[in-house]
C-alpha positions as CSV (number, residue, x, y, z in Angstrom):
1,M,42.6,23.3,-57.9
2,F,40.6,20.1,-58.5
3,A,37.7,19.0,-56.4
4,S,35.7,15.9,-55.5
5,M,32.4,16.0,-53.7
6,R,30.9,12.8,-52.3
7,R,27.5,12.2,-50.7
8,Y,26.7,9.6,-48.1
9,R,23.4,8.7,-46.5
10,M,22.8,6.6,-43.4
11,S,20.8,6.6,-40.2
12,A,21.1,9.7,-38.0
13,E,22.4,7.5,-35.2
14,S,25.2,6.2,-37.5
15,A,26.2,9.6,-38.8
16,S,27.7,10.7,-35.5
17,E,30.0,7.6,-35.4
18,F,30.8,8.2,-39.1
19,M,32.0,11.7,-38.4
20,R,33.9,10.7,-35.3
21,R,35.9,8.1,-37.3
22,V,36.6,10.6,-40.1
23,D,37.9,13.1,-37.6
24,E,40.1,10.5,-35.8
25,S,41.4,8.7,-38.8
26,F,40.6,9.7,-42.4
27,A,40.9,13.5,-42.2
28,D,44.5,13.4,-41.2
29,Q,45.3,10.6,-43.8
30,I,43.9,12.7,-46.7
31,A,45.6,15.8,-45.4
32,A,49.0,14.0,-45.6
33,Q,48.5,13.2,-49.4
34,P,50.6,15.1,-52.0
35,G,48.9,18.2,-53.3
36,F,46.4,18.4,-50.5
37,V,44.6,21.7,-50.2
38,S,41.4,21.2,-48.2
39,Y,39.0,18.6,-46.8
40,V,35.6,19.2,-45.2
41,L,32.9,16.9,-44.0
42,I,29.5,18.6,-44.2
43,D,26.6,17.4,-42.0
44,C,23.2,18.3,-43.6
45,G,21.2,16.5,-40.9
46,E,19.2,13.3,-40.7
47,G,22.2,11.2,-41.8
48,D,22.9,13.2,-45.0
49,L,26.6,13.9,-45.3
50,F,28.8,15.4,-47.9
51,T,32.6,15.5,-48.2
52,L,34.6,18.1,-50.3
53,S,38.3,17.4,-51.1
54,L,40.5,19.9,-52.9
55,F,43.8,19.1,-54.5
56,A,46.3,21.1,-56.5
57,E,46.2,18.7,-59.5
58,A,43.7,16.4,-61.1
59,A,45.7,13.2,-60.7
60,Q,46.1,14.0,-57.0
61,A,42.4,14.5,-56.6
62,E,41.9,11.1,-58.4
63,A,44.3,9.4,-55.9
64,S,42.3,10.9,-53.0
65,R,39.2,9.3,-54.4
66,A,40.9,5.9,-54.3
67,L,42.0,6.5,-50.8
68,A,38.5,7.4,-49.7
69,Q,37.1,4.3,-51.3
70,R,39.6,2.0,-49.5
71,W,39.0,3.7,-46.2
72,T,35.3,3.3,-46.4
73,Q,35.6,-0.3,-47.4
74,T,37.8,-1.1,-44.4
75,E,36.7,1.3,-41.7
76,L,32.9,1.5,-42.2
77,V,32.0,-2.2,-42.7
78,D,29.8,-2.0,-39.6
79,I,28.0,1.2,-40.6
80,E,25.2,0.7,-43.2
81,H,25.3,3.5,-45.6
82,T,24.7,4.5,-49.2
83,R,27.4,6.3,-51.2
84,F,26.3,8.2,-54.2
85,D,28.2,9.0,-57.4
86,A,30.9,11.7,-56.7
87,I,30.9,15.1,-58.4
88,H,34.3,16.0,-59.8
89,G,35.4,19.4,-61.2
90,E,37.9,22.2,-61.2
91,S,37.6,24.9,-58.6
92,A,37.6,27.6,-61.1
93,V,36.7,30.5,-58.7
94,S,37.7,30.4,-55.1
95,R,38.3,32.6,-52.1
96,A,39.1,31.6,-48.5
97,A,39.8,33.4,-45.2
98,E,42.5,32.4,-42.7
99,G,39.9,30.9,-40.3
100,M,39.5,28.0,-42.7
101,L,43.0,26.8,-41.8
102,D,41.9,26.1,-38.2
103,P,40.7,22.4,-38.1
104,V,37.1,21.7,-37.2
105,R,37.0,18.7,-34.9
106,H,34.1,16.4,-34.3
107,G,31.9,17.9,-31.5
108,G,33.5,21.3,-31.9
109,R,32.2,24.6,-33.1
110,R,30.8,24.3,-36.6
111,K,30.5,26.6,-39.6
112,S,27.5,27.0,-41.9
113,V,27.6,25.7,-45.5
114,S,25.5,26.4,-48.6
115,I,25.6,24.0,-51.5
116,R,23.9,24.9,-54.8
117,L,24.1,23.1,-58.1
118,Y,23.1,25.0,-61.2
119,H,22.7,24.0,-64.9
120,V,23.7,26.7,-67.4
121,R,20.9,26.8,-70.0
122,R,22.4,29.6,-72.2
123,G,25.9,30.9,-72.9
124,S,29.2,29.4,-71.8
125,V,30.2,28.2,-68.3
126,A,33.6,29.9,-68.8
127,Q,31.9,33.3,-69.3
128,L,29.7,32.7,-66.3
129,L,32.7,31.9,-64.1
130,Q,34.4,35.0,-65.2
131,T,31.4,37.1,-64.3
132,V,31.3,35.5,-60.8
133,D,35.0,36.0,-60.4
134,Q,35.0,39.6,-61.5
135,G,31.7,40.7,-60.2
136,F,30.9,38.9,-57.0
137,A,33.7,36.7,-55.5
138,D,35.5,39.6,-53.8
139,R,32.3,41.2,-52.6
140,L,31.3,37.9,-51.0
141,Q,34.8,37.6,-49.4
142,S,34.5,41.1,-47.9
143,M,31.3,40.2,-46.0
144,E,31.3,39.9,-42.3
145,G,31.5,36.2,-41.3
146,F,32.9,35.0,-44.7
147,E,35.0,31.8,-44.5
148,A,35.2,30.4,-48.1
149,S,33.6,30.1,-51.5
150,H,34.3,27.6,-54.3
151,V,32.6,27.6,-57.7
152,L,33.3,24.3,-59.5
153,D,33.1,23.7,-63.2
154,C,31.6,20.1,-63.3
155,E,31.3,20.0,-67.1
156,N,28.2,19.3,-69.1
157,G,26.9,22.7,-68.2
158,E,26.8,22.1,-64.5
159,V,28.3,24.5,-61.9
160,L,28.5,23.7,-58.2
161,W,28.7,26.7,-55.8
162,I,29.8,26.0,-52.2
163,T,29.9,28.8,-49.6
164,V,31.1,28.6,-46.0
165,L,30.1,31.2,-43.5
166,R,30.8,31.6,-39.8
167,D,27.3,30.9,-38.6
168,D,23.6,30.7,-39.7
169,Q,23.0,34.4,-39.4
170,T,25.8,35.4,-41.8
171,A,24.8,32.5,-44.1
172,E,21.3,33.9,-44.4
173,V,22.7,37.3,-45.5
174,S,25.1,35.6,-47.9
175,E,22.3,33.5,-49.4
176,E,20.2,36.6,-50.0
177,R,23.0,38.4,-51.8
178,A,23.9,35.4,-53.9
179,I,20.3,35.0,-55.0
180,E,20.2,38.7,-55.9
181,F,23.4,38.4,-57.9
182,V,22.2,35.3,-59.8
183,R,18.9,37.1,-60.6
184,D,20.3,40.5,-61.5
185,E,23.7,39.7,-63.1
186,L,23.5,36.1,-64.3
187,R,20.1,36.4,-65.9
188,E,21.5,35.9,-69.4
189,F,22.7,32.4,-68.6
190,R,19.2,31.2,-67.6
191,L,20.5,29.2,-64.6
192,E,18.4,26.3,-63.5
193,R,19.0,25.5,-59.8
194,E,18.9,21.7,-59.5
195,V,20.1,21.4,-55.8
196,A,20.0,23.7,-52.8
197,I,21.2,22.3,-49.5
198,R,22.3,23.8,-46.2
199,G,24.6,22.1,-43.7
200,E,27.4,22.6,-41.2
201,I,31.1,21.7,-41.3
202,A,31.5,18.9,-38.8
203,V,35.2,18.0,-39.6
204,S,37.8,19.9,-41.6
205,R,41.5,20.1,-42.5
206,A,43.3,22.6,-44.7
207,S,46.7,23.8,-45.9
208,A,47.9,27.3,-46.6
209,E,47.4,26.8,-50.3
210,L,43.7,27.2,-49.7
211,L,44.2,30.9,-49.2
212,E,45.5,31.4,-52.7
213,P,42.5,32.6,-54.8
214,A,41.5,30.9,-58.0
215,H,40.5,33.1,-60.9
216,A,38.5,32.1,-64.0
């Protein structure tokens, strides 16, 4: 699977309207695109929003980026916002639970999200991904409250790790175990954590293909 993550920043007052429009318009548009796997809009508070799109093939992910750009240019002209450069990569390791197939609607019950960006200072990203796939991904999936986990190879030695949990309580436990795994079993890679953000899924859509695990 191939992923695109975009970041938007706006006033907190505008963020609610942004999320409403995404839920009522864009989310279903992107879900209808060829190769669609998943789309989530993550609210990190104070007008800081992320979107994560997953598609089966790289070209389909690229087409989704063009769709998102056209939509924002036509549907958000009255909402002042800043769009940051997108992060693209392959979802090399992923797991997901059936609950992720249930759409999250604006104003509905949310799920907790952890976003961590690492830089691999020693060794290969491929070896690191294999270690995560074989040594931790299934353990994480077996946790109470697990919803989804994606580890993206963003090239240039960067790895983006996104974890979705049922609520804040299970997210705290997951975060502790992930930190322990990085410290104890990924020590040789000398990971430098560049970004660590918590948020909540405000809008989501997904297809059954999301449940197919990706292995490094």
